C-alpha positions in Angstrom: -174.1 113.7 -263.3 -174.7 116.6 -260.9 -177.3 118.2 -263.3 -179.2 114.9 -263.3 -179.2 114.7 -259.5 -180.4 118.3 -259.2 -183.0 117.7 -261.9 -184.2 114.5 -260.1 -184.3 116.3 -256.7 -186.3 119.2 -258.3 -188.8 116.8 -259.8 -189.1 114.9 -256.6 -189.7 118.1 -254.6 -192.1 119.6 -257.2 -194.3 116.5 -256.7 -195.0 117.7 -253.1 -197.8 120.1 -252.3 -196.9 123.6 -251.2 -197.5 122.8 -247.5 -195.3 119.7 -247.7 -192.5 121.8 -249.4 -192.7 124.4 -246.6 -192.6 121.6 -244.0 -189.6 120.1 -245.7 -187.8 123.4 -245.9 -188.5 124.2 -242.2 -187.0 120.8 -241.3 -183.8 121.5 -243.3 -183.5 125.0 -241.7 -184.1 123.6 -238.2 -181.5 120.9 -238.7 -178.9 123.5 -239.9 -179.7 125.8 -237.0 -179.3 122.9 -234.5 -175.9 121.9 -236.1 -174.8 125.5 -235.9 -176.0 126.2 -232.4 -174.9 122.8 -230.9 -173.4 123.3 -227.5 -169.7 122.9 -227.7 -168.9 122.2 -224.1 -166.5 124.0 -221.7 -163.4 122.2 -223.0 -164.0 123.3 -226.6 -165.0 126.8 -225.5 -161.8 127.3 -223.4 -159.3 125.4 -225.6 -158.4 128.3 -227.9 -157.7 130.9 -225.2 -156.0 128.4 -223.0 -153.7 127.2 -225.8 -152.9 130.8 -226.7 -152.0 131.5 -223.1 -149.7 128.5 -222.8 -147.9 129.3 -226.1 -147.5 132.9 -225.1 -146.1 132.2 -221.7 -143.9 129.3 -222.9 -142.1 131.2 -225.7 -139.3 132.4 -223.4 -138.7 128.8 -222.3 -138.3 127.4 -225.8 -134.9 127.4 -227.4 -134.7 129.8 -230.4 -132.8 128.5 -233.4 -129.8 130.8 -234.3 -131.4 131.6 -237.7 -134.4 133.2 -235.9 -132.5 135.1 -233.2 -132.1 138.8 -233.3 -128.7 139.6 -235.0 -126.1 141.1 -232.8 -124.4 143.9 -234.7 -120.9 144.8 -233.8 -119.9 148.5 -233.4 -119.0 148.6 -237.1 -122.6 149.3 -238.0 -122.4 153.0 -237.3 -119.0 153.3 -238.9 -120.4 151.6 -242.0 -123.2 154.1 -242.2 -120.8 157.0 -241.7 -118.0 155.9 -244.1 -119.2 153.2 -246.5 -122.9 153.3 -247.2 -122.5 156.0 -249.8 -121.0 153.5 -252.2 -121.9 150.2 -250.5 -125.6 150.6 -249.6 -127.1 147.2 -248.6 -123.8 145.6 -249.5 -123.8 146.6 -253.2 -121.4 148.9 -255.0 -122.7 151.8 -257.1 -119.4 152.5 -258.7 -118.3 148.9 -259.6 -121.0 146.3 -259.7 -118.5 143.4 -259.6 -117.0 144.6 -256.4 -119.9 144.3 -254.0 -119.6 143.3 -250.4 -121.6 140.1 -251.0 -119.7 136.9 -250.2 -119.5 135.7 -253.8 -117.8 138.9 -254.9 -115.6 139.1 -251.9 -114.3 135.6 -252.6 -113.8 136.3 -256.3 -111.8 139.4 -255.4 -109.6 137.6 -252.9 -111.2 139.2 -249.8 -112.1 136.1 -247.7 -110.8 137.0 -244.2 -111.4 140.0 -242.0 -107.6 140.8 -242.3 -108.0 141.1 -246.1 -111.1 143.3 -245.8 -109.2 145.4 -243.1 -106.3 145.9 -245.5 -108.4 147.1 -248.5 -110.4 149.4 -246.1 -107.1 150.8 -244.7 -105.2 151.3 -248.0 -107.9 151.2 -250.6 -107.7 149.6 -254.1 -108.8 150.8 -257.5 -111.8 153.1 -257.1 -112.0 152.2 -253.4 -110.3 154.9 -251.3 -108.3 154.0 -248.2 -109.5 155.2 -244.9 -106.5 154.4 -242.7 -104.6 157.1 -240.8 -101.3 156.2 -242.5 -102.8 155.5 -246.0 -100.5 156.2 -248.9 -100.2 157.2 -251.7 -102.3 160.3 -251.0 -104.4 160.0 -254.2 -105.5 156.5 -253.2 -106.8 157.7 -249.8 -110.1 159.4 -248.9 -110.2 163.1 -248.7 -112.7 162.8 -245.8 -111.9 162.0 -242.2 -109.6 159.1 -241.6 -110.5 156.1 -239.4 -108.4 154.8 -236.5 -107.0 151.2 -236.8 -109.6 149.9 -234.2 -112.4 151.5 -236.2 -111.2 149.8 -239.4 -111.0 146.5 -237.6 -114.6 146.9 -236.4 -115.7 147.8 -240.0 -114.0 144.7 -241.4 -115.6 142.5 -238.8 -119.0 144.1 -239.6 -118.6 143.7 -243.4 -117.5 140.0 -243.0 -120.5 139.2 -240.7 -123.0 141.0 -243.0 -121.6 139.2 -246.0 -122.0 135.8 -244.3 -125.6 136.7 -243.5 -126.4 138.0 -247.0 -126.6 141.6 -246.0 -129.7 141.9 -243.9 -130.9 145.5 -243.0 -128.1 147.7 -241.9 -129.2 149.7 -238.9 -127.4 151.4 -236.0 -127.9 149.4 -232.8 -126.6 151.6 -229.9 -123.4 152.6 -231.6 
């Protein structure tokens, strides 16, 4: 159908003399130029910058949903980077893939509360060494520096919070 329309238009235009064709083309060009250069008016000209200014200045006034707010990392972030990230980078587990710090694995392994995470961090289990000051037996505990009870509590809080959030980026925030 389009080919027929184009063919018909071509035949109709070809019936004009060259001066008529030029005149017709000039009219089309002039009409396009007028449409493109049509004055927009002050309201249209200022609408975009004005709207941008309003949105920029009103952002602090708008309530931000919790899912979009900047996460508040507890002090456990720096401790995690110091003691845990070697095996649990980004919440994973390079030694035991089924023992990650993601919520599904924590739940499957019976580590649902901060207290349970605290206990395994303090005493260790399986390939996971304990980091507590009074960790026993000696072979189950880390050979590196031990952590104080308050530090292990902060770590457990951090791990639980990160697991609930799906392990967003782990960075140090003023720790």
